[in-house]
C-alpha positions, 0 to 999 in steps of 0.5 A: 540173832538177839535172844528175846528178852523174858520178863516175869510178872509175879503178881496176887491181889495186892502185890506185883513185880516184874523180874528178869533173868539175867545173862548169868542166870539169876532172877532180879526185880526190875520194878514192884507195885503194891496196893494202898489198899493191901491190908485195909479192913472192908469198913476202911475201904468204904461201905458195901451198903447199896444206895437207897431209893424211896417209892414214890407211892409208899414210904418204904425203901429199897437198894438199888444196887446188889452188895459187892465185896470191896476187897474183890473190887480192889483186887480188880482195880489193882489188876488194872494197874498191873496191867497198865504197867505191863503195857507201859513197859511193852510200849518202852520195849523193856521185854519182848514176852512175859510169863504170868505168875499168879494164884489161880483166882488172880491169873483167872482175873488176869486172863479176863482183863489181858488186852489182845496186844498183850495176850500176844506177847504172853509166853506163858502162865504159872499158877504159883503165888511167888510174891514173897519169894526172894529173887534168889529163891525164884529159880526153883520155882520158875523152871524151864519146862514150865515156860514151854507150855503156853497155859 
């Protein structure tokens, strides 16, 4: 019987990578993603001011939508992109189960956005930011005990 292939999806709001553990016990990055807007200033992302509308009975203007943080919107878009890539890899049978590793806030965004078909192959979650951790140092953070309890 073949051992299930386990991938680690290591992400934050602007970086993500898919990592596998080789038969020798080493970690290897399979693919990685970087948000094109990761280091941009808010002014470069666009305007967060709501559109304006004039009242018909006088000359006052009112905002039609509340303000929203453009960086948060970019993070949500990036999470959606990563989930799309996870789904593509699942459809290609690249892995059997995956572990989601992300900081707490981003992990919450992933949990809310994950469709049921991916939740069913989610082995566990881990609240850590390992996006800048080199492959050779991942073994110290990704212990088997952390993977046994499904979060």
